[in-house]
SEMARTI-676745 format. One record per residue (C-alpha): x, y, z. Coordinates in steps of 0.2 Angstrom, whole numbers, plus 5000, padded with zeros to 4 digits. Example, Ala and Ser with C-alpha at 12.3 -4.5 7.8 and 13.67 -1.06 7.14 Angstrom:
% SEMARTI-676745
<node><east>5062</east><north>4978</north><up>5039</up></node>
<node><east>5068</east><north>4995</north><up>5036</up></node>
% end
This chain:
% SEMARTI-676745
<node><east>5534</east><north>5858</north><up>5326</up></node>
<node><east>5537</east><north>5844</north><up>5314</up></node>
<node><east>5551</east><north>5837</north><up>5317</up></node>
<node><east>5553</east><north>5836</north><up>5298</up></node>
<node><east>5550</east><north>5856</north><up>5300</up></node>
<node><east>5564</east><north>5858</north><up>5310</up></node>
<node><east>5577</east><north>5849</north><up>5304</up></node>
<node><east>5577</east><north>5862</north><up>5287</up></node>
<node><east>5574</east><north>5876</north><up>5298</up></node>
<node><east>5592</east><north>5871</north><up>5305</up></node>
<node><east>5599</east><north>5868</north><up>5291</up></node>
<node><east>5596</east><north>5886</north><up>5282</up></node>
<node><east>5603</east><north>5891</north><up>5298</up></node>
<node><east>5619</east><north>5882</north><up>5297</up></node>
<node><east>5619</east><north>5890</north><up>5279</up></node>
<node><east>5616</east><north>5908</north><up>5283</up></node>
<node><east>5630</east><north>5908</north><up>5295</up></node>
<node><east>5641</east><north>5899</north><up>5287</up></node>
<node><east>5657</east><north>5907</north><up>5281</up></node>
<node><east>5665</east><north>5908</north><up>5261</up></node>
<node><east>5672</east><north>5889</north><up>5262</up></node>
<node><east>5654</east><north>5881</north><up>5257</up></node>
<node><east>5659</east><north>5876</north><up>5243</up></node>
<node><east>5673</east><north>5863</north><up>5251</up></node>
<node><east>5658</east><north>5859</north><up>5263</up></node>
<node><east>5643</east><north>5844</north><up>5261</up></node>
<node><east>5630</east><north>5851</north><up>5269</up></node>
<node><east>5617</east><north>5836</north><up>5266</up></node>
<node><east>5634</east><north>5822</north><up>5273</up></node>
<node><east>5629</east><north>5832</north><up>5292</up></node>
<node><east>5617</east><north>5819</north><up>5302</up></node>
<node><east>5609</east><north>5828</north><up>5318</up></node>
<node><east>5604</east><north>5814</north><up>5330</up></node>
<node><east>5586</east><north>5813</north><up>5339</up></node>
<node><east>5587</east><north>5818</north><up>5356</up></node>
<node><east>5585</east><north>5807</north><up>5372</up></node>
<node><east>5584</east><north>5813</north><up>5387</up></node>
<node><east>5599</east><north>5808</north><up>5400</up></node>
<node><east>5594</east><north>5795</north><up>5412</up></node>
<node><east>5597</east><north>5799</north><up>5431</up></node>
<node><east>5601</east><north>5785</north><up>5443</up></node>
<node><east>5596</east><north>5783</north><up>5459</up></node>
<node><east>5608</east><north>5777</north><up>5472</up></node>
<node><east>5604</east><north>5758</north><up>5479</up></node>
<node><east>5595</east><north>5757</north><up>5494</up></node>
<node><east>5599</east><north>5741</north><up>5503</up></node>
<node><east>5583</east><north>5743</north><up>5516</up></node>
<node><east>5571</east><north>5744</north><up>5503</up></node>
<node><east>5578</east><north>5730</north><up>5495</up></node>
<node><east>5578</east><north>5719</north><up>5509</up></node>
<node><east>5561</east><north>5725</north><up>5512</up></node>
<node><east>5555</east><north>5720</north><up>5494</up></node>
<node><east>5564</east><north>5703</north><up>5495</up></node>
<node><east>5558</east><north>5698</north><up>5511</up></node>
<node><east>5539</east><north>5703</north><up>5504</up></node>
<node><east>5541</east><north>5691</north><up>5490</up></node>
<node><east>5546</east><north>5677</north><up>5500</up></node>
<node><east>5533</east><north>5679</north><up>5512</up></node>
<node><east>5520</east><north>5677</north><up>5496</up></node>
<node><east>5529</east><north>5663</north><up>5489</up></node>
<node><east>5528</east><north>5656</north><up>5507</up></node>
<node><east>5510</east><north>5660</north><up>5512</up></node>
<node><east>5506</east><north>5651</north><up>5496</up></node>
<node><east>5512</east><north>5634</north><up>5496</up></node>
<node><east>5507</east><north>5634</north><up>5512</up></node>
<node><east>5490</east><north>5639</north><up>5507</up></node>
<node><east>5490</east><north>5623</north><up>5496</up></node>
<node><east>5498</east><north>5610</north><up>5504</up></node>
<node><east>5486</east><north>5614</north><up>5517</up></node>
<node><east>5470</east><north>5613</north><up>5509</up></node>
<node><east>5476</east><north>5599</north><up>5498</up></node>
<node><east>5479</east><north>5589</north><up>5512</up></node>
<node><east>5462</east><north>5594</north><up>5518</up></node>
<node><east>5454</east><north>5586</north><up>5504</up></node>
<node><east>5465</east><north>5568</north><up>5507</up></node>
<node><east>5470</east><north>5567</north><up>5525</up></node>
<node><east>5453</east><north>5572</north><up>5535</up></node>
<node><east>5458</east><north>5564</north><up>5553</up></node>
<node><east>5440</east><north>5562</north><up>5559</up></node>
<node><east>5429</east><north>5554</north><up>5546</up></node>
<node><east>5414</east><north>5554</north><up>5554</up></node>
<node><east>5407</east><north>5571</north><up>5556</up></node>
<node><east>5387</east><north>5571</north><up>5562</up></node>
<node><east>5378</east><north>5561</north><up>5576</up></node>
<node><east>5369</east><north>5549</north><up>5565</up></node>
<node><east>5387</east><north>5544</north><up>5558</up></node>
<node><east>5393</east><north>5542</north><up>5577</up></node>
<node><east>5380</east><north>5532</north><up>5582</up></node>
<node><east>5379</east><north>5522</north><up>5567</up></node>
<node><east>5398</east><north>5516</north><up>5569</up></node>
<node><east>5397</east><north>5511</north><up>5585</up></node>
<node><east>5381</east><north>5500</north><up>5585</up></node>
<node><east>5385</east><north>5494</north><up>5567</up></node>
<node><east>5402</east><north>5491</north><up>5569</up></node>
<node><east>5399</east><north>5481</north><up>5590</up></node>
<node><east>5386</east><north>5471</north><up>5577</up></node>
<node><east>5396</east><north>5466</north><up>5566</up></node>
<node><east>5407</east><north>5459</north><up>5579</up></node>
<node><east>5393</east><north>5447</north><up>5587</up></node>
<node><east>5394</east><north>5437</north><up>5568</up></node>
<node><east>5410</east><north>5430</north><up>5573</up></node>
<node><east>5412</east><north>5417</north><up>5558</up></node>
<node><east>5421</east><north>5399</north><up>5564</up></node>
<node><east>5436</east><north>5395</north><up>5556</up></node>
<node><east>5437</east><north>5383</north><up>5544</up></node>
<node><east>5450</east><north>5373</north><up>5540</up></node>
<node><east>5455</east><north>5369</north><up>5521</up></node>
<node><east>5459</east><north>5354</north><up>5513</up></node>
<node><east>5457</east><north>5356</north><up>5495</up></node>
<node><east>5461</east><north>5372</north><up>5486</up></node>
<node><east>5467</east><north>5376</north><up>5468</up></node>
<node><east>5478</east><north>5391</north><up>5470</up></node>
<node><east>5498</east><north>5395</north><up>5463</up></node>
<node><east>5502</east><north>5396</north><up>5484</up></node>
<node><east>5507</east><north>5383</north><up>5495</up></node>
<node><east>5492</east><north>5378</north><up>5505</up></node>
<node><east>5491</east><north>5377</north><up>5523</up></node>
<node><east>5481</east><north>5369</north><up>5536</up></node>
<node><east>5478</east><north>5380</north><up>5553</up></node>
<node><east>5483</east><north>5365</north><up>5562</up></node>
<node><east>5499</east><north>5365</north><up>5552</up></node>
<node><east>5504</east><north>5385</north><up>5550</up></node>
<node><east>5521</east><north>5388</north><up>5557</up></node>
<node><east>5514</east><north>5406</north><up>5560</up></node>
<node><east>5510</east><north>5412</north><up>5578</up></node>
<node><east>5499</east><north>5427</north><up>5570</up></node>
<node><east>5490</east><north>5413</north><up>5558</up></node>
<node><east>5485</east><north>5405</north><up>5575</up></node>
<node><east>5476</east><north>5420</north><up>5579</up></node>
<node><east>5464</east><north>5419</north><up>5565</up></node>
<node><east>5449</east><north>5417</north><up>5573</up></node>
<node><east>5451</east><north>5434</north><up>5583</up></node>
<node><east>5456</east><north>5442</north><up>5567</up></node>
<node><east>5441</east><north>5434</north><up>5558</up></node>
<node><east>5430</east><north>5443</north><up>5569</up></node>
<node><east>5439</east><north>5460</north><up>5567</up></node>
<node><east>5441</east><north>5460</north><up>5549</up></node>
<node><east>5421</east><north>5457</north><up>5548</up></node>
<node><east>5418</east><north>5474</north><up>5556</up></node>
<node><east>5434</east><north>5482</north><up>5542</up></node>
<node><east>5422</east><north>5475</north><up>5529</up></node>
<node><east>5407</east><north>5479</north><up>5535</up></node>
<node><east>5413</east><north>5501</north><up>5540</up></node>
<node><east>5429</east><north>5502</north><up>5534</up></node>
<node><east>5427</east><north>5507</north><up>5516</up></node>
<node><east>5428</east><north>5519</north><up>5500</up></node>
<node><east>5416</east><north>5536</north><up>5508</up></node>
<node><east>5410</east><north>5533</north><up>5493</up></node>
<node><east>5402</east><north>5517</north><up>5494</up></node>
<node><east>5394</east><north>5520</north><up>5511</up></node>
<node><east>5382</east><north>5531</north><up>5521</up></node>
<node><east>5372</east><north>5537</north><up>5537</up></node>
<node><east>5356</east><north>5543</north><up>5533</up></node>
<node><east>5343</east><north>5548</north><up>5548</up></node>
<node><east>5326</east><north>5539</north><up>5539</up></node>
<node><east>5308</east><north>5545</north><up>5544</up></node>
<node><east>5304</east><north>5529</north><up>5556</up></node>
<node><east>5290</east><north>5516</north><up>5551</up></node>
<node><east>5292</east><north>5507</north><up>5569</up></node>
<node><east>5276</east><north>5513</north><up>5580</up></node>
<node><east>5287</east><north>5509</north><up>5593</up></node>
<node><east>5301</east><north>5520</north><up>5590</up></node>
<node><east>5300</east><north>5539</north><up>5585</up></node>
<node><east>5317</east><north>5539</north><up>5577</up></node>
<node><east>5327</east><north>5529</north><up>5565</up></node>
<node><east>5342</east><north>5528</north><up>5554</up></node>
<node><east>5348</east><north>5519</north><up>5540</up></node>
<node><east>5368</east><north>5513</north><up>5537</up></node>
<node><east>5371</east><north>5506</north><up>5518</up></node>
<node><east>5390</east><north>5502</north><up>5511</up></node>
<node><east>5397</east><north>5489</north><up>5499</up></node>
<node><east>5404</east><north>5473</north><up>5506</up></node>
<node><east>5423</east><north>5466</north><up>5496</up></node>
<node><east>5413</east><north>5457</north><up>5483</up></node>
<node><east>5403</east><north>5475</north><up>5478</up></node>
<node><east>5386</east><north>5469</north><up>5486</up></node>
<node><east>5376</east><north>5480</north><up>5495</up></node>
<node><east>5375</east><north>5479</north><up>5515</up></node>
<node><east>5358</east><north>5487</north><up>5524</up></node>
<node><east>5356</east><north>5489</north><up>5545</up></node>
<node><east>5342</east><north>5498</north><up>5548</up></node>
<node><east>5338</east><north>5505</north><up>5568</up></node>
<node><east>5324</east><north>5511</north><up>5576</up></node>
<node><east>5327</east><north>5520</north><up>5595</up></node>
<node><east>5319</east><north>5530</north><up>5606</up></node>
<node><east>5328</east><north>5543</north><up>5618</up></node>
<node><east>5324</east><north>5547</north><up>5637</up></node>
<node><east>5332</east><north>5560</north><up>5650</up></node>
<node><east>5337</east><north>5553</north><up>5665</up></node>
<node><east>5336</east><north>5564</north><up>5683</up></node>
<node><east>5357</east><north>5566</north><up>5680</up></node>
<node><east>5350</east><north>5578</north><up>5664</up></node>
<node><east>5360</east><north>5564</north><up>5650</up></node>
<node><east>5351</east><north>5558</north><up>5637</up></node>
<node><east>5351</east><north>5538</north><up>5636</up></node>
<node><east>5343</east><north>5529</north><up>5621</up></node>
<node><east>5338</east><north>5511</north><up>5617</up></node>
<node><east>5331</east><north>5503</north><up>5602</up></node>
<node><east>5332</east><north>5486</north><up>5587</up></node>
<node><east>5346</east><north>5485</north><up>5573</up></node>
<node><east>5341</east><north>5473</north><up>5560</up></node>
<node><east>5352</east><north>5466</north><up>5547</up></node>
<node><east>5346</east><north>5452</north><up>5536</up></node>
<node><east>5333</east><north>5442</north><up>5546</up></node>
<node><east>5346</east><north>5445</north><up>5561</up></node>
<node><east>5342</east><north>5460</north><up>5575</up></node>
<node><east>5351</east><north>5466</north><up>5590</up></node>
<node><east>5344</east><north>5476</north><up>5603</up></node>
<node><east>5356</east><north>5492</north><up>5606</up></node>
<node><east>5355</east><north>5506</north><up>5623</up></node>
<node><east>5365</east><north>5517</north><up>5631</up></node>
<node><east>5372</east><north>5522</north><up>5647</up></node>
<node><east>5383</east><north>5534</north><up>5656</up></node>
<node><east>5401</east><north>5528</north><up>5663</up></node>
<node><east>5410</east><north>5538</north><up>5674</up></node>
<node><east>5429</east><north>5538</north><up>5676</up></node>
<node><east>5435</east><north>5549</north><up>5688</up></node>
<node><east>5427</east><north>5568</north><up>5684</up></node>
<node><east>5426</east><north>5563</north><up>5665</up></node>
<node><east>5407</east><north>5554</north><up>5660</up></node>
<node><east>5408</east><north>5545</north><up>5642</up></node>
<node><east>5393</east><north>5537</north><up>5633</up></node>
<node><east>5391</east><north>5516</north><up>5632</up></node>
<node><east>5383</east><north>5507</north><up>5619</up></node>
<node><east>5377</east><north>5489</north><up>5623</up></node>
<node><east>5373</east><north>5479</north><up>5607</up></node>
<node><east>5368</east><north>5460</north><up>5609</up></node>
<node><east>5359</east><north>5445</north><up>5601</up></node>
<node><east>5356</east><north>5438</north><up>5619</up></node>
<node><east>5358</east><north>5440</north><up>5636</up></node>
<node><east>5373</east><north>5431</north><up>5638</up></node>
<node><east>5381</east><north>5437</north><up>5622</up></node>
<node><east>5385</east><north>5455</north><up>5619</up></node>
<node><east>5398</east><north>5468</north><up>5618</up></node>
<node><east>5400</east><north>5486</north><up>5623</up></node>
<node><east>5408</east><north>5502</north><up>5615</up></node>
<node><east>5412</east><north>5516</north><up>5621</up></node>
<node><east>5418</east><north>5532</north><up>5612</up></node>
<node><east>5434</east><north>5539</north><up>5619</up></node>
<node><east>5435</east><north>5552</north><up>5605</up></node>
<node><east>5444</east><north>5570</north><up>5604</up></node>
<node><east>5445</east><north>5582</north><up>5593</up></node>
<node><east>5461</east><north>5575</north><up>5584</up></node>
<node><east>5457</east><north>5559</north><up>5583</up></node>
<node><east>5440</east><north>5546</north><up>5583</up></node>
<node><east>5444</east><north>5529</north><up>5593</up></node>
<node><east>5431</east><north>5518</north><up>5602</up></node>
<node><east>5434</east><north>5505</north><up>5612</up></node>
<node><east>5425</east><north>5487</north><up>5612</up></node>
<node><east>5422</east><north>5476</north><up>5623</up></node>
<node><east>5416</east><north>5457</north><up>5617</up></node>
<node><east>5407</east><north>5447</north><up>5630</up></node>
<node><east>5402</east><north>5428</north><up>5625</up></node>
<node><east>5394</east><north>5418</north><up>5639</up></node>
<node><east>5394</east><north>5431</north><up>5650</up></node>
<node><east>5411</east><north>5432</north><up>5648</up></node>
<node><east>5422</east><north>5444</north><up>5641</up></node>
<node><east>5432</east><north>5438</north><up>5627</up></node>
<node><east>5443</east><north>5450</north><up>5621</up></node>
<node><east>5444</east><north>5469</north><up>5621</up></node>
<node><east>5452</east><north>5482</north><up>5607</up></node>
<node><east>5454</east><north>5498</north><up>5605</up></node>
<node><east>5447</east><north>5505</north><up>5586</up></node>
<node><east>5456</east><north>5520</north><up>5580</up></node>
<node><east>5448</east><north>5527</north><up>5563</up></node>
<node><east>5455</east><north>5541</north><up>5551</up></node>
<node><east>5452</east><north>5544</north><up>5532</up></node>
<node><east>5465</east><north>5545</north><up>5517</up></node>
<node><east>5464</east><north>5547</north><up>5500</up></node>
<node><east>5444</east><north>5548</north><up>5500</up></node>
<node><east>5447</east><north>5531</north><up>5509</up></node>
<node><east>5441</east><north>5526</north><up>5529</up></node>
<node><east>5456</east><north>5516</north><up>5533</up></node>
<node><east>5456</east><north>5509</north><up>5554</up></node>
<node><east>5472</east><north>5505</north><up>5566</up></node>
<node><east>5467</east><north>5490</north><up>5581</up></node>
<node><east>5472</east><north>5484</north><up>5596</up></node>
<node><east>5468</east><north>5471</north><up>5601</up></node>
<node><east>5471</east><north>5461</north><up>5619</up></node>
<node><east>5464</east><north>5443</north><up>5618</up></node>
<node><east>5461</east><north>5430</north><up>5633</up></node>
<node><east>5479</east><north>5429</north><up>5634</up></node>
<node><east>5483</east><north>5445</north><up>5637</up></node>
<node><east>5493</east><north>5444</north><up>5621</up></node>
<node><east>5492</east><north>5461</north><up>5609</up></node>
<node><east>5487</east><north>5462</north><up>5591</up></node>
<node><east>5489</east><north>5476</north><up>5580</up></node>
<node><east>5480</east><north>5477</north><up>5564</up></node>
<node><east>5481</east><north>5491</north><up>5553</up></node>
<node><east>5467</east><north>5487</north><up>5539</up></node>
<node><east>5464</east><north>5499</north><up>5523</up></node>
<node><east>5453</east><north>5493</north><up>5506</up></node>
<node><east>5458</east><north>5490</north><up>5489</up></node>
<node><east>5442</east><north>5496</north><up>5480</up></node>
<node><east>5452</east><north>5498</north><up>5461</up></node>
<node><east>5440</east><north>5482</north><up>5458</up></node>
<node><east>5422</east><north>5486</north><up>5465</up></node>
<node><east>5419</east><north>5468</north><up>5461</up></node>
<node><east>5433</east><north>5462</north><up>5469</up></node>
<node><east>5442</east><north>5471</north><up>5481</up></node>
<node><east>5453</east><north>5468</north><up>5494</up></node>
<node><east>5458</east><north>5473</north><up>5511</up></node>
<node><east>5478</east><north>5474</north><up>5514</up></node>
<node><east>5484</east><north>5472</north><up>5531</up></node>
<node><east>5500</east><north>5476</north><up>5541</up></node>
<node><east>5501</east><north>5467</north><up>5559</up></node>
<node><east>5511</east><north>5466</north><up>5573</up></node>
<node><east>5509</east><north>5452</north><up>5584</up></node>
<node><east>5515</east><north>5452</north><up>5603</up></node>
<node><east>5516</east><north>5436</north><up>5615</up></node>
<node><east>5526</east><north>5440</north><up>5632</up></node>
<node><east>5543</east><north>5447</north><up>5626</up></node>
<node><east>5541</east><north>5440</north><up>5607</up></node>
<node><east>5534</east><north>5452</north><up>5593</up></node>
<node><east>5530</east><north>5446</north><up>5574</up></node>
<node><east>5528</east><north>5461</north><up>5562</up></node>
<node><east>5522</east><north>5457</north><up>5544</up></node>
<node><east>5506</east><north>5460</north><up>5532</up></node>
<node><east>5493</east><north>5450</north><up>5523</up></node>
<node><east>5480</east><north>5454</north><up>5509</up></node>
<node><east>5460</east><north>5446</north><up>5512</up></node>
<node><east>5449</east><north>5445</north><up>5497</up></node>
<node><east>5436</east><north>5433</north><up>5493</up></node>
<node><east>5434</east><north>5416</north><up>5484</up></node>
<node><east>5418</east><north>5408</north><up>5480</up></node>
<node><east>5413</east><north>5390</north><up>5491</up></node>
<node><east>5410</east><north>5379</north><up>5474</up></node>
<node><east>5398</east><north>5370</north><up>5485</up></node>
<node><east>5387</east><north>5385</north><up>5495</up></node>
<node><east>5392</east><north>5397</north><up>5483</up></node>
<node><east>5396</east><north>5409</north><up>5497</up></node>
<node><east>5410</east><north>5419</north><up>5501</up></node>
<node><east>5423</east><north>5414</north><up>5512</up></node>
<node><east>5439</east><north>5423</north><up>5517</up></node>
<node><east>5456</east><north>5420</north><up>5509</up></node>
<node><east>5470</east><north>5427</north><up>5518</up></node>
<node><east>5487</east><north>5428</north><up>5510</up></node>
<node><east>5500</east><north>5428</north><up>5523</up></node>
<node><east>5518</east><north>5436</north><up>5512</up></node>
<node><east>5513</east><north>5425</north><up>5497</up></node>
<node><east>5515</east><north>5410</north><up>5505</up></node>
<node><east>5503</east><north>5402</north><up>5514</up></node>
<node><east>5483</east><north>5401</north><up>5510</up></node>
<node><east>5468</east><north>5402</north><up>5524</up></node>
<node><east>5450</east><north>5402</north><up>5519</up></node>
<node><east>5441</east><north>5404</north><up>5531</up></node>
<node><east>5420</east><north>5404</north><up>5536</up></node>
<node><east>5413</east><north>5421</north><up>5534</up></node>
<node><east>5398</east><north>5432</north><up>5537</up></node>
<node><east>5384</east><north>5436</north><up>5525</up></node>
<node><east>5381</east><north>5453</north><up>5522</up></node>
<node><east>5372</east><north>5456</north><up>5505</up></node>
<node><east>5364</east><north>5446</north><up>5490</up></node>
<node><east>5362</east><north>5461</north><up>5479</up></node>
<node><east>5377</east><north>5472</north><up>5470</up></node>
<node><east>5375</east><north>5490</north><up>5474</up></node>
<node><east>5376</east><north>5505</north><up>5465</up></node>
<node><east>5380</east><north>5525</north><up>5469</up></node>
<node><east>5361</east><north>5529</north><up>5471</up></node>
<node><east>5363</east><north>5520</north><up>5488</up></node>
<node><east>5374</east><north>5529</north><up>5494</up></node>
<node><east>5365</east><north>5546</north><up>5494</up></node>
<node><east>5362</east><north>5556</north><up>5506</up></node>
<node><east>5346</east><north>5559</north><up>5511</up></node>
<node><east>5335</east><north>5570</north><up>5525</up></node>
<node><east>5323</east><north>5562</north><up>5537</up></node>
<node><east>5318</east><north>5570</north><up>5553</up></node>
<node><east>5333</east><north>5565</north><up>5561</up></node>
<node><east>5338</east><north>5565</north><up>5581</up></node>
<node><east>5338</east><north>5582</north><up>5584</up></node>
<node><east>5353</east><north>5581</north><up>5599</up></node>
<node><east>5371</east><north>5576</north><up>5602</up></node>
<node><east>5372</east><north>5560</north><up>5613</up></node>
<node><east>5388</east><north>5553</north><up>5606</up></node>
<node><east>5401</east><north>5559</north><up>5612</up></node>
<node><east>5411</east><north>5561</north><up>5631</up></node>
<node><east>5399</east><north>5569</north><up>5642</up></node>
<node><east>5411</east><north>5581</north><up>5653</up></node>
<node><east>5425</east><north>5591</north><up>5648</up></node>
<node><east>5437</east><north>5587</north><up>5662</up></node>
<node><east>5453</east><north>5575</north><up>5659</up></node>
<node><east>5452</east><north>5559</north><up>5661</up></node>
<node><east>5461</east><north>5549</north><up>5678</up></node>
<node><east>5463</east><north>5534</north><up>5682</up></node>
<node><east>5451</east><north>5530</north><up>5694</up></node>
<node><east>5448</east><north>5510</north><up>5702</up></node>
<node><east>5430</east><north>5515</north><up>5707</up></node>
<node><east>5421</east><north>5516</north><up>5687</up></node>
<node><east>5402</east><north>5518</north><up>5690</up></node>
<node><east>5387</east><north>5517</north><up>5679</up></node>
<node><east>5376</east><north>5533</north><up>5679</up></node>
<node><east>5362</east><north>5532</north><up>5671</up></node>
<node><east>5351</east><north>5517</north><up>5662</up></node>
<node><east>5343</east><north>5510</north><up>5647</up></node>
<node><east>5331</east><north>5522</north><up>5643</up></node>
<node><east>5313</east><north>5518</north><up>5641</up></node>
<node><east>5301</east><north>5524</north><up>5625</up></node>
<node><east>5298</east><north>5541</north><up>5627</up></node>
<node><east>5308</east><north>5556</north><up>5618</up></node>
<node><east>5316</east><north>5569</north><up>5624</up></node>
<node><east>5330</east><north>5582</north><up>5617</up></node>
<node><east>5349</east><north>5582</north><up>5623</up></node>
<node><east>5355</east><north>5596</north><up>5635</up></node>
<node><east>5373</east><north>5590</north><up>5635</up></node>
<node><east>5389</east><north>5600</north><up>5623</up></node>
<node><east>5393</east><north>5585</north><up>5613</up></node>
<node><east>5408</east><north>5588</north><up>5617</up></node>
<node><east>5425</east><north>5575</north><up>5613</up></node>
<node><east>5437</east><north>5570</north><up>5625</up></node>
<node><east>5453</east><north>5561</north><up>5625</up></node>
<node><east>5458</east><north>5548</north><up>5638</up></node>
<node><east>5478</east><north>5554</north><up>5638</up></node>
<node><east>5484</east><north>5535</north><up>5641</up></node>
<node><east>5476</east><north>5530</north><up>5655</up></node>
<node><east>5465</east><north>5517</north><up>5658</up></node>
<node><east>5446</east><north>5516</north><up>5660</up></node>
<node><east>5438</east><north>5503</north><up>5670</up></node>
<node><east>5421</east><north>5501</north><up>5660</up></node>
<node><east>5414</east><north>5491</north><up>5673</up></node>
<node><east>5414</east><north>5482</north><up>5687</up></node>
<node><east>5420</east><north>5467</north><up>5684</up></node>
<node><east>5433</east><north>5470</north><up>5667</up></node>
<node><east>5449</east><north>5484</north><up>5667</up></node>
<node><east>5454</east><north>5490</north><up>5649</up></node>
<node><east>5469</east><north>5500</north><up>5645</up></node>
<node><east>5465</east><north>5512</north><up>5633</up></node>
% end
C-alpha cells in the first residue's frame, strides 16, 4: 500500500470513531511522522577495539617499512659491482691506473681568485702527500663515476691468442671517453683453481695481468698482478664479503713496495663512491673519501674528505679537484682546491680525447667468460698467519670452466700477508 493511501485510511478511521465533538477538532492539523526503527546499540567490546587498533598499526608500519627499504635499495646499494666481468674489470683497470702516476709539477703562475701556493711552500702536511694522492685520484677518476657513465661488457675476442675479452668504458672529469680492452685465457690448476692471464690495452699502453691464489690460514683469495714491466707492478686482492666490496692494493716500484691501500666501493644515489685507506713508506696513514659531482658532464668535480695520521697527529679536512687546461700543451691538469685557500696544480695522465655519449655506456652481450674466478675461494674465516703462501701459478693459453663457488668472505679485521716479503693490515 502506498504511503498516501495509508495516511488516508488512517484519517478515515479516525473520523468514523470520533465523538460528537468533531466540529471542535481540526483533523487536518494532525501530523503523522514517518516511522523509524529503533536503533539497538551493542555494548563496547575492548578486546575487539584493541585488535582493530593493532591491525591498523601493523598495516601502517609495514607499509612504511616496505616503502623505505624499497626506496633505500634504489639509492644505496652497498655492492655496486655485481657481475664477474665487473669484478675482474674493476681490479685490473683500477690497478693499471695506479701504474700511471703523474709526477707533481710545481706551479709558477696561475690566474685565480684564490691564493696560489707552490708545493714547496705549503704549510699543510696533507699537501706533502700530493704525489701519493695524485695516483689514487687517477684511480678514482678512472673507475669512480655515475652508474650511467661506465660499463663493463663481455665482448668477443678479436685476438687469436686469447679466447676471452672484456671492454671497460667510462667518462673522465672532462667528459671524454675512457676505454680499456682486455684479452685473456683461463686454466684450471692441479688444485682446481681457475687462473687467468692476459693483456689489457688503454690508448697506446699495454699491461699484462695474471691471477694466482694466496692462502692465509684456512682462507684462500684470488689475487691479480698487473704490470708494465718486471719491476713496476700492482697486486690487488678481492677481500669482499656479502655486505661490502673491498680490495687491497700493493704498489711496487723497482721491485720495492711503494705504498699499500684498502679501497672500499659502494653506491649512493646512482653514483659509485669510494673510501681509500692508504699507507705510505713512512707508515703514515691517509684516508680519502671520494665522491664525484657529475652535474656538469663536461666539467666534473671530485669532492674528497680526508684524514691524515702521522704518528700521534691527525689532520682532517676536505678538498675539491677539477681539471684545468695547460695553455701550452692543451692537456688537462688536476687543480686541487684546499679549503678555498690553497691551490695546487699537478700533472695528470691523459685518459681520452673523444667526448663520451650515452650510446658508449650501453650494455652489450658477448660470449662471456662462463665462470666465477674473482672472489674468495674458500668459505673459512680469515685468520692471521705468518706463513701465508701462494697457491697456483700464472696460467697458460688454455680454456676451462670454473669449479669454484665464488663465495665472498670477510677478513674480519685480521691481517693478511699477500706475499713472503710484505704484510698488510686489512
